[in-house]
C-alpha positions as CSV (number, residue, x, y, z in Angstrom):
1,M,-195.6,-17.1,11.4
2,E,-197.4,-14.2,9.7
3,N,-197.9,-16.6,6.8
4,L,-199.8,-18.9,9.2
5,I,-202.1,-16.1,10.3
6,S,-202.8,-15.2,6.7
7,L,-203.5,-18.8,5.9
8,V,-206.0,-19.1,8.8
9,N,-207.6,-15.9,7.6
10,K,-207.9,-17.3,4.1
11,L,-209.3,-20.6,5.3
12,Q,-211.9,-18.8,7.5
13,R,-213.0,-16.8,4.5
14,A,-213.4,-20.0,2.5
15,C,-215.3,-21.6,5.3
16,T,-217.7,-18.6,5.5
17,A,-218.3,-18.8,1.8
18,L,-219.3,-22.4,2.2
19,G,-221.7,-21.7,5.0
20,D,-219.3,-23.2,7.5
21,H,-219.2,-20.8,10.4
22,G,-219.1,-23.1,13.4
23,E,-222.7,-24.1,13.6
24,A,-223.9,-27.7,14.2
25,S,-223.8,-29.4,10.8
26,S,-223.9,-32.9,9.3
27,L,-220.9,-31.9,7.2
28,P,-217.4,-31.8,8.6
29,T,-216.4,-28.3,9.7
30,L,-213.0,-26.8,9.4
31,W,-214.0,-23.6,11.1
32,D,-214.0,-25.3,14.6
33,S,-210.4,-26.5,14.2
34,L,-209.1,-23.1,13.3
35,P,-207.9,-20.9,16.2
36,S,-209.9,-17.7,16.6
37,I,-210.4,-14.9,19.1
38,A,-214.0,-14.3,20.1
39,V,-214.9,-11.0,21.6
40,V,-217.4,-11.3,24.4
41,G,-219.0,-8.6,26.5
42,G,-222.2,-7.1,27.8
43,Q,-224.0,-4.2,26.1
44,S,-222.3,-0.9,26.9
45,S,-219.1,-2.7,28.1
46,G,-217.0,-0.8,25.6
47,K,-216.6,-3.8,23.3
48,S,-217.0,-1.8,20.1
49,S,-214.6,0.9,21.3
50,V,-211.9,-1.7,22.0
51,L,-212.2,-3.1,18.5
52,E,-212.2,0.3,16.9
53,S,-209.1,1.2,18.9
54,I,-207.3,-1.9,17.8
55,V,-208.1,-1.1,14.2
56,G,-207.6,2.6,14.5
57,K,-210.8,3.4,12.6
58,D,-214.4,4.2,13.3
59,F,-216.2,1.5,11.4
60,L,-218.7,-0.2,13.7
61,P,-222.4,0.8,14.0
62,R,-223.4,2.4,17.2
63,G,-226.7,3.0,19.0
64,S,-228.9,1.8,21.8
65,G,-230.0,-1.8,22.4
66,I,-228.5,-4.7,20.5
67,V,-226.4,-3.1,17.7
68,T,-224.4,-6.2,16.8
69,R,-227.0,-8.7,15.6
70,R,-224.7,-10.9,13.6
71,P,-221.2,-12.2,14.3
72,L,-218.6,-10.0,12.6
73,V,-215.5,-11.9,11.5
74,L,-212.9,-9.1,11.5
75,Q,-209.6,-9.9,9.8
76,L,-206.7,-7.4,10.0
77,H,-204.0,-7.6,7.4
78,K,-200.8,-5.6,7.8
79,I,-199.6,-4.1,4.6
80,D,-196.2,-2.4,4.1
81,Q,-197.6,0.7,2.5
82,G,-200.5,2.1,0.7
83,K,-203.9,3.5,1.6
84,E,-206.1,1.7,4.1
85,Y,-209.1,0.0,2.7
86,A,-211.7,-2.7,3.7
87,E,-213.4,-5.5,1.8
88,F,-216.5,-7.6,2.5
89,L,-216.7,-11.2,1.6
90,H,-220.2,-10.7,0.2
91,L,-218.8,-7.8,-2.0
92,P,-215.5,-9.3,-3.2
93,S,-215.0,-6.9,-6.1
94,K,-215.5,-3.7,-4.1
95,K,-212.9,-1.9,-1.9
96,F,-214.1,0.6,0.8
97,Y,-211.8,3.5,1.5
98,D,-214.4,5.4,3.4
99,F,-214.9,3.7,6.8
100,A,-218.2,5.5,7.4
101,A,-219.4,3.5,4.3
102,V,-218.0,0.3,6.0
103,R,-220.2,1.1,9.0
104,K,-223.3,1.6,6.8
105,E,-222.6,-1.6,4.9
106,I,-222.5,-3.6,8.1
107,S,-225.9,-2.3,9.0
108,D,-227.3,-2.8,5.5
109,E,-226.0,-6.4,5.3
110,T,-227.5,-7.2,8.7
111,D,-230.8,-5.9,7.5
112,R,-230.6,-7.9,4.3
113,E,-230.2,-11.0,6.3
114,M,-232.6,-10.2,9.2
115,G,-234.9,-7.5,7.7
116,Q,-235.9,-4.6,9.8
117,T,-236.4,-6.8,12.9
118,K,-234.4,-6.6,16.1
119,Q,-233.6,-10.4,16.0
120,I,-230.2,-12.0,15.8
121,S,-228.6,-14.3,13.3
122,S,-225.6,-16.7,13.6
123,V,-224.6,-16.2,9.9
124,P,-221.5,-14.0,10.1
125,I,-220.5,-10.9,8.2
126,H,-216.9,-11.2,7.0
127,L,-214.8,-8.0,6.9
128,S,-211.1,-7.7,6.0
129,I,-209.2,-4.5,6.7
130,Y,-205.8,-3.8,5.1
131,S,-203.7,-1.2,6.7
132,P,-200.0,-0.4,7.6
133,N,-201.3,0.5,11.1
134,V,-202.6,-2.8,12.2
135,V,-201.2,-6.2,13.2
136,N,-202.1,-9.4,11.6
137,L,-205.1,-10.6,13.6
138,T,-208.5,-12.2,13.4
139,L,-211.3,-11.3,15.8
140,V,-214.9,-12.5,15.9
141,D,-217.2,-9.7,17.3
142,L,-220.3,-11.3,18.8
143,P,-223.6,-9.7,19.9
144,G,-223.5,-8.1,23.3
145,L,-225.0,-10.0,26.2
146,T,-228.2,-8.5,27.5
147,K,-230.5,-9.2,30.4
148,V,-233.8,-7.9,28.9
149,A,-235.5,-7.8,25.5
150,I,-236.4,-4.5,24.0
151,D,-239.3,-3.6,21.8
152,G,-239.4,-5.6,18.6
153,Q,-237.5,-8.5,20.1
154,S,-238.8,-11.8,21.3
155,E,-238.5,-12.7,25.0
156,S,-236.2,-15.5,24.0
157,I,-233.6,-13.1,22.6
158,V,-231.6,-13.1,25.9
159,Q,-231.2,-16.9,25.7
160,E,-230.6,-16.9,22.0
161,I,-227.6,-14.6,22.4
162,E,-226.2,-16.6,25.2
163,D,-226.5,-19.8,23.1
164,M,-224.8,-18.2,20.1
165,L,-221.9,-17.0,22.2
166,R,-221.6,-20.3,24.1
167,A,-221.5,-22.2,20.7
168,Y,-218.4,-20.1,19.7
169,I,-216.4,-19.9,22.9
170,Q,-216.9,-23.4,24.2
171,K,-214.7,-24.8,21.4
172,P,-211.2,-25.6,22.5
173,N,-209.6,-23.7,19.7
174,C,-211.3,-20.4,20.6
175,I,-209.5,-17.7,22.5
176,I,-212.0,-15.7,24.6
177,L,-211.5,-11.9,24.8
178,A,-213.7,-11.1,27.8
179,I,-214.5,-7.3,27.9
180,S,-215.6,-6.0,31.3
181,P,-216.1,-2.4,32.4
182,A,-214.0,-1.3,35.4
183,N,-216.8,0.9,36.8
184,Q,-219.0,-2.1,37.5
185,D,-218.4,-5.0,40.0
186,L,-216.4,-7.7,38.2
187,A,-218.6,-10.3,40.0
188,T,-221.5,-9.1,37.8
189,S,-219.6,-9.1,34.6
190,D,-221.5,-11.0,31.8
191,A,-218.3,-11.7,29.9
192,I,-216.5,-13.2,33.0
193,K,-219.5,-15.2,34.0
194,M,-219.9,-16.8,30.6
195,S,-216.1,-17.4,30.1
196,R,-215.9,-19.1,33.5
197,E,-218.6,-21.6,32.4
198,V,-216.6,-22.9,29.4
199,D,-213.1,-22.1,30.6
200,P,-213.1,-22.5,34.4
201,T,-209.3,-22.6,34.7
202,G,-208.9,-19.4,32.6
203,E,-206.5,-21.1,30.2
204,R,-208.2,-19.6,27.1
205,T,-209.5,-16.3,28.5
206,I,-207.8,-12.9,28.1
207,G,-209.4,-10.3,30.3
208,V,-209.8,-6.7,29.1
209,L,-210.8,-4.0,31.5
210,T,-212.5,-0.9,30.0
211,K,-213.6,2.5,31.4
212,I,-210.8,2.6,33.9
213,D,-210.9,6.4,33.7
214,L,-214.6,6.4,34.6
215,M,-214.2,4.7,38.0
216,D,-215.4,6.5,41.1
217,K,-212.8,8.7,42.7
218,G,-210.9,6.9,45.4
219,T,-211.2,3.5,43.7
220,D,-208.9,1.8,41.3
221,A,-208.6,-1.5,39.3
222,V,-205.1,-2.4,40.3
223,D,-206.1,-5.7,42.0
224,I,-207.9,-6.8,38.9
225,L,-205.1,-5.8,36.5
226,E,-202.6,-7.5,38.8
227,G,-204.7,-10.7,38.8
228,K,-205.4,-10.6,42.5
229,S,-209.2,-10.3,42.2
230,Y,-209.7,-12.8,39.4
231,R,-206.7,-14.7,38.2
232,L,-206.4,-15.7,34.5
233,K,-203.5,-17.5,32.8
234,F,-202.7,-14.3,30.9
235,P,-202.4,-10.8,32.6
236,W,-205.4,-8.5,32.4
237,V,-205.1,-5.6,30.0
238,G,-206.6,-2.2,30.8
239,V,-207.7,0.2,28.1
240,V,-209.0,3.7,28.0
241,N,-211.4,4.3,25.1
242,R,-212.8,7.5,23.7
243,S,-215.7,8.9,25.6
244,Q,-219.0,9.6,23.9
245,Q,-218.0,13.3,23.9
246,D,-214.8,12.4,22.1
247,I,-216.7,10.4,19.5
248,N,-219.2,13.3,19.1
249,K,-216.2,15.7,18.6
250,Q,-214.7,13.2,16.1
251,V,-211.5,12.9,18.0
252,D,-209.2,10.8,15.8
253,M,-207.7,7.5,16.8
254,T,-204.1,8.7,16.8
255,S,-205.0,11.4,19.4
256,A,-207.0,8.9,21.4
257,R,-204.2,6.4,21.5
258,R,-201.7,9.1,22.6
259,R,-204.1,10.2,25.4
260,E,-204.5,6.5,26.4
261,R,-200.7,6.1,26.7
262,E,-200.4,9.3,28.7
263,Y,-203.1,8.2,31.0
264,F,-201.4,5.1,32.1
265,S,-197.9,6.6,32.1
266,N,-198.9,9.5,34.2
267,S,-201.3,7.7,36.6
268,R,-200.0,7.1,40.1
269,D,-202.0,3.9,40.4
270,Y,-201.2,2.4,37.0
271,K,-197.8,3.8,36.1
272,H,-196.1,0.5,37.0
273,L,-198.4,-1.4,34.7
274,A,-198.2,1.1,31.8
275,P,-195.9,-1.1,29.6
276,R,-198.7,-3.7,29.3
277,M,-201.7,-1.5,29.2
278,G,-203.6,0.1,26.3
279,S,-205.2,-0.9,23.0
280,E,-201.9,-0.9,21.1
281,Y,-200.3,-3.4,23.5
282,L,-203.5,-5.4,23.4
283,A,-203.4,-5.7,19.6
284,K,-199.8,-6.8,19.6
285,M,-200.3,-9.3,22.5
286,L,-203.3,-10.8,20.8
287,S,-201.5,-11.2,17.5
288,K,-198.5,-12.8,19.2
289,H,-200.7,-15.1,21.2
290,L,-202.8,-16.1,18.1
291,E,-199.5,-16.9,16.3
292,G,-198.5,-19.2,19.1
293,V,-201.8,-21.0,19.3
294,I,-201.9,-21.5,15.5
295,K,-198.3,-22.9,15.7
296,S,-199.3,-25.4,18.5
297,R,-202.4,-26.5,16.6
298,I,-200.8,-27.2,13.2
299,P,-200.2,-30.9,13.8
300,G,-203.8,-31.4,15.0
301,I,-205.2,-29.4,12.2
302,Q,-203.2,-31.4,9.6
303,S,-204.4,-34.6,11.2
304,L,-208.0,-33.5,11.2
305,I,-207.8,-32.3,7.6
306,S,-206.2,-35.6,6.4
307,K,-208.9,-37.7,8.1
308,T,-211.7,-35.4,6.8
309,V,-210.4,-35.6,3.3
310,A,-210.5,-39.4,3.5
311,D,-214.0,-39.3,5.0
312,L,-215.3,-36.9,2.3
313,E,-213.8,-38.9,-0.5
314,A,-215.4,-42.1,0.9
315,E,-218.8,-40.5,1.1
316,L,-218.6,-38.9,-2.3
317,S,-217.7,-42.4,-3.7
318,H,-220.7,-43.8,-1.9
319,L,-223.0,-41.2,-3.3
320,G,-221.8,-41.9,-6.9
321,K,-220.9,-39.7,-9.8
322,P,-222.8,-36.5,-10.6
323,I,-225.2,-36.6,-13.6
324,S,-223.8,-35.6,-17.0
325,T,-225.5,-32.7,-18.7
326,D,-225.6,-34.1,-22.3
327,A,-227.7,-36.9,-23.6
328,G,-224.7,-39.1,-24.5
329,G,-223.3,-38.7,-21.1
330,K,-226.6,-39.6,-19.5
331,L,-227.0,-42.7,-21.7
332,L,-223.4,-43.8,-20.9
333,L,-224.1,-43.4,-17.2
334,I,-227.3,-45.4,-17.4
335,M,-225.5,-48.2,-19.3
336,D,-222.6,-48.3,-16.8
337,I,-225.1,-48.6,-13.9
338,C,-227.0,-51.3,-15.7
339,R,-223.8,-53.2,-16.4
340,A,-222.9,-52.9,-12.7
341,F,-226.2,-54.4,-11.8
342,D,-225.9,-57.2,-14.4
343,Q,-222.4,-58.1,-13.1
344,I,-223.7,-58.4,-9.5
345,Y,-226.6,-60.6,-10.8
346,K,-224.2,-62.9,-12.6
347,E,-222.1,-63.2,-9.5
348,H,-225.1,-64.5,-7.6
349,L,-225.7,-67.1,-10.3
350,N,-222.1,-68.1,-10.5
351,G,-221.7,-68.6,-6.8
352,M,-219.6,-65.5,-6.1
353,R,-222.5,-64.2,-4.1
354,S,-225.2,-66.1,-2.3
355,G,-228.6,-67.2,-3.8
356,G,-227.7,-69.1,-6.9
357,D,-227.3,-72.3,-4.9
358,K,-231.1,-72.4,-4.4
359,I,-231.4,-73.4,-8.1
360,Y,-229.3,-76.5,-7.5
361,H,-231.6,-77.3,-4.6
362,V,-234.6,-77.3,-7.0
363,F,-232.9,-79.8,-9.3
364,E,-231.4,-82.1,-6.7
365,R,-234.2,-82.2,-4.2
366,Q,-237.4,-80.6,-5.2
367,L,-237.8,-82.1,-8.7
368,P,-236.8,-85.7,-7.7
369,A,-239.0,-85.5,-4.6
370,A,-241.9,-84.3,-6.6
371,L,-241.5,-87.0,-9.2
372,K,-241.2,-89.6,-6.5
373,K,-244.5,-88.5,-5.0
374,L,-246.4,-89.0,-8.2
375,Q,-249.1,-91.6,-7.7
376,F,-250.3,-93.8,-10.6
377,E,-253.0,-95.7,-8.7
378,Q,-255.8,-94.2,-10.9
379,Q,-254.0,-94.9,-14.2
380,L,-252.8,-98.4,-13.2
381,S,-255.8,-99.6,-11.3
382,M,-257.3,-102.9,-12.5
383,E,-260.5,-101.2,-13.5
384,N,-258.7,-98.5,-15.6
385,I,-256.3,-101.0,-17.2
386,K,-259.1,-103.3,-18.2
387,K,-261.2,-100.4,-19.5
388,L,-258.4,-98.9,-21.6
389,I,-257.4,-102.4,-23.0
390,T,-260.9,-103.4,-23.9
391,E,-261.5,-100.0,-25.5
392,A,-258.3,-100.3,-27.5
393,D,-259.5,-103.7,-28.8
394,G,-262.7,-102.2,-30.2
395,Y,-265.1,-104.8,-31.6
396,Q,-262.3,-107.4,-32.0
397,P,-260.2,-108.6,-29.1
398,H,-256.4,-108.4,-29.5
399,L,-254.7,-111.5,-30.6
400,I,-251.1,-111.1,-29.4
401,A,-250.6,-108.0,-27.2
402,P,-252.8,-105.0,-26.3
403,E,-250.4,-102.5,-27.9
404,Q,-252.9,-99.7,-28.2
405,G,-254.1,-100.2,-24.7
406,Y,-250.5,-100.1,-23.5
407,R,-250.0,-96.8,-25.3
408,H,-253.1,-95.2,-23.7
409,I,-252.1,-96.4,-20.2
410,I,-248.5,-95.1,-20.6
411,E,-249.6,-91.8,-22.1
412,S,-252.1,-91.1,-19.3
413,S,-249.4,-91.9,-16.7
414,L,-246.7,-89.8,-18.4
415,I,-249.0,-86.7,-18.6
416,T,-248.9,-86.4,-14.8
417,I,-245.1,-85.7,-15.0
418,K,-246.0,-82.2,-16.5
419,G,-246.9,-81.0,-13.0
420,P,-243.4,-81.4,-11.4
421,A,-241.7,-80.3,-14.6
422,E,-243.7,-77.1,-14.7
423,A,-243.2,-76.6,-11.0
424,S,-239.4,-76.7,-11.5
425,V,-239.7,-74.0,-14.1
426,N,-241.7,-71.8,-11.7
427,A,-239.4,-72.5,-8.8
428,V,-236.4,-71.4,-10.8
429,D,-238.2,-68.3,-12.0
430,I,-239.0,-67.3,-8.4
431,I,-235.4,-67.7,-7.5
432,L,-234.2,-65.7,-10.5
433,K,-236.6,-62.8,-9.7
434,E,-235.5,-62.8,-6.0
435,L,-231.9,-62.5,-7.2
436,V,-233.0,-59.5,-9.3
437,R,-234.3,-57.8,-6.1
438,K,-231.1,-58.7,-4.3
439,A,-228.8,-57.4,-7.1
440,I,-230.9,-54.2,-7.3
441,S,-230.4,-53.5,-3.6
442,E,-226.7,-54.3,-3.8
443,T,-226.1,-52.0,-6.8
444,M,-225.1,-48.8,-5.0
445,E,-225.5,-46.7,-8.1
446,L,-229.1,-47.6,-8.5
447,K,-229.9,-46.2,-5.0
448,Q,-229.3,-42.7,-6.5
449,Y,-232.0,-43.0,-9.1
450,P,-235.4,-44.3,-8.0
451,S,-236.9,-44.2,-11.6
452,L,-234.0,-46.0,-13.1
453,R,-234.1,-48.6,-10.3
454,K,-237.8,-49.2,-11.0
455,E,-237.3,-49.6,-14.7
456,V,-234.3,-51.9,-14.5
457,E,-236.2,-54.1,-12.1
458,G,-239.2,-54.1,-14.3
459,A,-237.2,-54.8,-17.5
460,A,-235.3,-57.7,-15.8
461,N,-238.5,-59.3,-14.6
462,E,-240.1,-59.0,-18.0
463,S,-237.1,-60.8,-19.5
464,L,-237.4,-63.5,-16.9
465,E,-241.1,-63.8,-17.7
466,R,-240.3,-64.4,-21.4
467,M,-237.6,-66.9,-20.4
468,K,-240.0,-68.7,-18.1
469,K,-242.5,-69.0,-21.0
470,E,-239.9,-70.4,-23.3
471,S,-238.6,-72.7,-20.6
472,R,-242.1,-74.0,-19.8
473,K,-242.7,-74.7,-23.5
474,A,-239.4,-76.5,-23.9
475,T,-239.7,-78.5,-20.7
476,L,-243.2,-79.6,-21.3
477,M,-242.2,-80.6,-24.8
478,L,-239.8,-83.1,-23.2
479,V,-242.7,-84.7,-21.5
480,D,-244.8,-84.6,-24.7
481,M,-242.0,-86.3,-26.6
482,E,-242.0,-89.1,-24.1
483,C,-245.8,-89.4,-24.5
484,C,-245.8,-89.5,-28.3
485,Y,-243.0,-91.9,-28.9
486,L,-242.5,-95.0,-26.7
487,T,-239.1,-96.8,-26.6
488,A,-239.6,-99.9,-28.7
489,D,-236.6,-101.9,-27.3
490,F,-238.1,-101.8,-23.9
491,F,-241.2,-103.8,-25.1
492,R,-239.2,-106.0,-27.4
493,N,-237.3,-107.3,-24.4
494,L,-240.5,-108.1,-22.5
495,P,-241.1,-111.9,-22.3
496,Q,-244.2,-113.1,-24.3
497,E,-246.8,-115.1,-22.6
498,F,-246.2,-118.3,-24.4
499,E,-242.5,-118.1,-23.5
500,R,-243.6,-118.1,-19.9
501,G,-245.5,-121.3,-20.5
502,G,-248.9,-119.8,-21.2
503,N,-251.5,-121.7,-23.1
504,P,-252.1,-120.0,-26.5
505,T,-255.4,-121.8,-26.9
506,Q,-256.8,-120.2,-23.7
507,S,-259.9,-118.1,-24.2
508,I,-258.9,-114.5,-25.1
509,F,-261.4,-113.2,-22.5
510,D,-259.9,-115.3,-19.8
511,R,-256.7,-113.3,-20.4
512,Y,-258.4,-110.2,-18.8
513,N,-258.1,-111.7,-15.3
514,D,-256.5,-109.9,-12.4
515,S,-253.1,-111.5,-12.7
516,Y,-252.9,-110.5,-16.4
517,L,-253.9,-106.9,-15.6
518,R,-251.4,-106.6,-12.8
519,R,-248.7,-107.7,-15.1
520,I,-249.6,-105.0,-17.6
521,G,-249.7,-102.4,-14.7
522,A,-246.2,-103.5,-13.5
523,T,-244.9,-103.3,-17.1
524,V,-246.2,-99.8,-17.6
525,L,-244.9,-98.7,-14.2
526,Q,-241.5,-100.0,-15.1
527,Y,-241.5,-98.0,-18.3
528,V,-242.8,-94.9,-16.6
529,N,-240.0,-95.1,-14.0
530,M,-237.5,-95.4,-16.8
531,V,-238.8,-92.2,-18.4
532,L,-238.8,-90.5,-15.0
533,A,-235.1,-91.4,-14.5
534,G,-234.4,-89.7,-17.8
535,L,-236.4,-86.6,-17.1
536,V,-234.7,-86.0,-13.8
537,N,-231.7,-85.2,-15.8
538,S,-233.2,-83.6,-18.9
539,V,-235.7,-81.2,-17.2
540,P,-232.8,-79.4,-15.3
541,K,-230.9,-79.1,-18.6
542,S,-233.9,-77.6,-20.3
543,V,-234.5,-75.1,-17.5
544,V,-230.9,-74.1,-17.2
545,H,-230.7,-73.6,-21.0
546,C,-233.8,-71.6,-21.3
547,Q,-233.8,-69.6,-18.0
548,V,-230.5,-69.6,-16.1
549,R,-228.2,-69.3,-19.1
550,E,-230.3,-66.8,-20.8
551,A,-230.6,-64.7,-17.7
552,K,-226.8,-64.6,-17.6
553,R,-226.5,-63.8,-21.3
554,S,-229.3,-61.4,-22.1
555,L,-231.2,-60.2,-19.0
556,L,-231.3,-56.5,-20.1
557,D,-230.9,-56.9,-23.8
558,H,-234.4,-55.8,-24.5
559,F,-234.0,-52.8,-22.1
560,F,-230.8,-51.7,-23.8
561,A,-232.4,-51.9,-27.3
562,E,-235.3,-49.8,-26.1
563,L,-233.1,-47.4,-24.2
564,G,-231.3,-46.3,-27.4
565,R,-234.6,-45.0,-28.7
566,R,-235.3,-42.7,-25.8
567,T,-235.2,-38.9,-26.1
568,P,-232.9,-36.8,-23.9
569,I,-235.9,-35.8,-21.8
570,Q,-236.8,-39.4,-21.2
571,L,-233.2,-40.2,-20.2
572,S,-233.2,-37.3,-17.8
573,K,-236.4,-38.6,-16.1
574,L,-234.6,-41.9,-15.5
575,L,-231.9,-40.1,-13.7
576,D,-234.2,-38.4,-11.2
577,E,-231.8,-38.3,-8.3
578,D,-233.0,-37.3,-4.9
579,P,-232.4,-33.5,-4.7
580,A,-231.1,-33.9,-1.2
581,I,-228.4,-36.3,-2.5
582,M,-227.5,-33.9,-5.3
583,E,-227.3,-31.0,-2.8
584,R,-225.2,-33.1,-0.4
585,R,-222.8,-34.2,-3.2
586,S,-222.3,-30.6,-4.2
587,S,-221.7,-29.5,-0.7
588,L,-219.3,-32.4,-0.1
589,A,-217.4,-31.6,-3.3
590,K,-217.0,-28.0,-2.4
591,R,-215.9,-28.9,1.1
592,L,-213.4,-31.5,-0.2
593,E,-211.9,-28.8,-2.5
594,L,-211.5,-26.5,0.6
595,Y,-209.9,-29.2,2.7
596,K,-207.5,-30.3,-0.1
597,S,-206.5,-26.7,-0.6
598,A,-206.0,-26.2,3.1
599,Q,-204.0,-29.4,3.3
600,M,-201.6,-28.2,0.6
601,E,-201.3,-24.7,1.9
602,I,-200.8,-25.7,5.6
603,S,-198.2,-28.2,4.6
604,S,-196.4,-25.7,2.5
605,V,-196.4,-22.9,5.2
606,S,-195.6,-25.2,8.1
607,C,-192.7,-26.8,6.1
608,L,-191.3,-23.3,5.4
609,Y,-191.7,-22.3,9.0
610,F,-190.0,-25.4,10.4
611,R,-187.2,-25.2,7.8
612,N,-186.5,-21.6,8.8
613,K,-186.5,-22.7,12.5
614,I,-184.0,-25.5,11.8
615,S,-181.8,-23.0,9.8
616,G,-182.0,-20.6,12.8
617,L,-180.9,-23.3,15.2
618,A,-178.0,-24.3,12.9
619,Y,-176.9,-20.7,12.7
620,Q,-176.8,-20.4,16.4
């Protein structure tokens, strides 16, 4: 199980390096799922002395007021032999063999973060101590609770410290080491008061009673240590720390521990409790308890890590690939994104996505309805027919048929078809451009790069504008062709007047009567309707050929050709990803690396542990 404690230590260091130290964050946090022991106590409760006694070294800053202004993540690593030394996470290449220098570095690093102010910070200092005289253990030393602010501190400092401590100890994986002085009423203990708020049943709280040797004569702490005054799940532990006089005289930890053992062994009040009293027992008990908590939490940690890895991978996929540093890579990325957009656009037109069906509606409903609504009253009125026929005769009335007059009447009627034909071109153009907007919004990669999104949309719309121009030209040409060439067979098949029993000797001017003019109008209308029937089919073909087909084939061809001429700087400007997205992708990638590493290592260590356990059972 020592491997598990070492693994948790390693993961906590990695979390701290990533800025994950248990604070509220939009990113998943592994820190909260790792078991830890948080040391809580009021100022002057003896908290620092307890930690130094567990370590066996003087290494913590001392003084009046709030000395601990940042959390100190203290990791103890038991080594088989060698000289004791310490390492800070912020100074990974430096080993401290002088623990007075460790104390100074804690103060200096606090000042580097906070300046010379007396304020607090939740950003932890990470300290590892390697020694043959310690047990494997991780403790988080938190600022001492206080009731009043001192000079240089804001009035809110009291609440800020409470909020910081509460944020740590309210987490279900946190073991609370509550330090209370025996020479004060336990009912007023800051540590007990706060631990009771977050752990009312005492399941996660280990009580430590300090300054037992400083209690008034005639009083003792037996009821507390036996759990009668305030019961916790785990027995209370009493410690006797060095006095200030001992510290001033530089009494070493070995002597202090010996005197502590002697105090409990020789005390009439505490002799029966001596085996589970003292800082050495406390360190061993905490290490064993932490091992047990880690073991019980392994399945939950593994489950959380697996889920988080999946969530991180999904979000990274959603955010897209990071930008390449070289020009070729940038160009390739832009091309890939444009192809993704183009593919989505084609899917809309091909019916795999919605929107393309609106074009069918233009051809099947809008165009026929518009052609049907055309009115030819002006062109085919009696007055206009008579005017055009007589004008076509010139100075000599026609002898057989008013051919030129017919042509003028037909041409003036057919020209009105240009309106619905052009309207079809415009309607399809509107739909194609709307599909560009939809495809842009559905291309997830384009959301990363606002400038590229704007240029792709502009280039696509420019292409559609060119296609619309060609389509209008080709479609109106169909109408012009109908105007400039009339189908001769239609008129050859018309019955001549004398075949209908007309009198060829009738005055030519009598032939301009209403009946005759109406017959001309009916003939022209019949011809125009024949042309309309053909254009209902040919106009959609022209529009599809010039607009829809070309949009599918070459929507971004002009953009691609121009893109190849851009400089690396211009390409970089297209990939102007939101800095917040870049920062989040980087944070997610680092966190994913941490979680994957944790996943592998926890699996490896837990498998080894359970394999050894099974082997032990088989041996029994």
